[in-house]
Phi, psi and omega in degrees: 000102185245138174227111176254104191277071173245203178300324180299318184278342175300325178298331182297344185280355178244165180296327180297338179304341182309345181299349188288039177228107183197162163167179187288171174181140162216148187298152170043058174259187181083185186260005182302145181293160180301155180294129173245105188277117177296151183297337183253018183293343176300333176298318181289320175306312183296321179298311184290319179298322180297322180289327174291316180299329179277002183058028171295322176222149180287327181190159184205144169237129183223143179214154174214156184204157161267182178291346184258329186204155174282126184255348175205141173211127179211145178223128187219147175084195187253150173293330176214129183301138179087004179241168180271351182290118184265151172297143178211168183301331183265013176297139183265132182236148165280120185252004168045243188288355171291351168300327186301327179295319177298317180295322178296316177300316180301314181297319181289331171300319181286333171294318178300326181271006179064024176272333176232153177234138185294326192242012173266156180304126181295340179295342175294334177264313181240100184301339180294347177269002181279156178049051182293145176256141180251133175285119183254021180112194183228144179280183186295337176273357180090006179283137180293141178253118184245151175213165178291141176295146181281341181223153173285158175280132179246167175300321178300317176302316182293317181291335183256004182059037173246023183282337188104347176283137185218142178282141179292339180297336181231024183212109182294331178293324177293320177300312182296317179298319181299319179293321183287321187271354187306321184253019180235093183295347180284341181274144178296147184291318184225080176290163174282148178272348178194168179292140180307135176086357185262341180210172173245134174208133181282125184198204188274024181302320184286341170298319180288326175297318178302321179292321176300318178300316181297318184295311186281335180272338184075014180237153170294156186297319180296321178293319179299314178304313183298317186285328192243346180230298186295314180297306179303325181270359181070028181274074186280354180259010185244121184194169179271351178218162187250146166276170178297321179295322178291321180300327180292344181252014186279137175278142178278149172283143176237136180259131178278120177278163180304331180277003176094348180285160181249139180239117179290144179254145180294140175291134181251129180296123181262133174277177175303132182298136179283332180232127174265123187248137174287346183265348182175182174102358183267161180237150181201178173242163180299314179297322180297310184292326178297328176301315177298316180297319178297319179299318180289323176298330183265021176082018175103007182219152178207131178051041176082001179253123183253133175248338176212155174285151179304322181292331177289318177298321178298318178295319179301329185267008183254138177308123182250001188239014177063231183261014176291136177284145182219160165089353179254124187231137177251121188290150170252356182212093184297342177292325182265328182208138167281173170298147186245119171205085187297326187227077182305131179085356180261132178289132183238136177228191183221138174261207178267063177140342185219159169282144181236128173272120181288329179254155175292153177264125183309128177065017182216223186299152180273169178302145179087010177281154182251145181199158161193195193202177175238152187308325186268027177068051164250142187218152173217162170210154175231121183246093182298326183291320180269352182060046180227140170231147180217156177216141176222134187232127173226173177225087186219143165242144010279163172297151182058030174307130188298321181289321177295318178297325178296321176299316178302312182295318179297321178296311180301312181298321178297319179299313182291324179297314181292318182296318181289335179275348184289000000 
């Protein structure tokens, strides 16, 4: 779920913004193993079809796999309500902040090659990260109070969202600062909300990681992804821009109205992106993204193609933020996002790229699972203990839409119920 609140995200504030869902596609590409259909997968089909029939969601594509084989694949409903175009495995979705996992993998590849270091000041690579200012509140007139950060920003801070960068969609201080600083060019554009390493806040950290990848690799981020992740894994349906054939398979964004109904938004023809972001903007299909998840579930390799070393994947999957709370977000704009608390009562932390549940989720994933999502209600998880990865894709705003989350939860529980009974 990515929201990069620049000019690109300003568009998200209108219905036309709905255009934000895209990427390439042909069915069943990538290196994922052939589908092995469990005898009870009809139970999951019925669950998902029922939610579409109830108009909780217009359409959904869901898949799950072990490291060896795909154990579930289903597509239900319409790509756009009121049309004959049906959801299918090769439907193209805007996956927004699910881009961040790719960016994290890219950065860790460069750590393996000693091109980047987790704990040195990131400003040594990107000087724009040097001399960060921290917002220390506002005076009685409402003017922002800034001071020098006590620590430099590191790659580890950026990968774990402990850098101090925070999205305005879930941070009232960022909203207030933006209004105050808009007409004052002397103020920094994006101050830190806290000293690096002292708190967790979801923000544009992975945009900065993407820039680090570009600087040290000498490649644009999209080219780096193709050469080092997407190409090796055969993920030919994942990209920052669409071909005409891919556009024909694109799912429309739907906006949830206050009365609960969904309104499809017209697809907007997207030109080549002017800015490639490490934090979002990529498009994919469920089979393509599941290939990446399977590779990580399998220690960084799939079908003889390696993208990370097993020890790096293990580090990626380890809590990196100690006892800092993570993953709970309070919206500043209900049109774009509901409040976010995926697992009420479950302790949440962050690894080098994903949220980690410290406690098991009832009837679902075990402790130590990795997860994150995209703004338009696309979600994934990797459960190393159960050896299961899953992905579910919808195109709805607001993010963390309650009905969409219920579909996600029902799917996850169904996968574990069927898997445990096999």
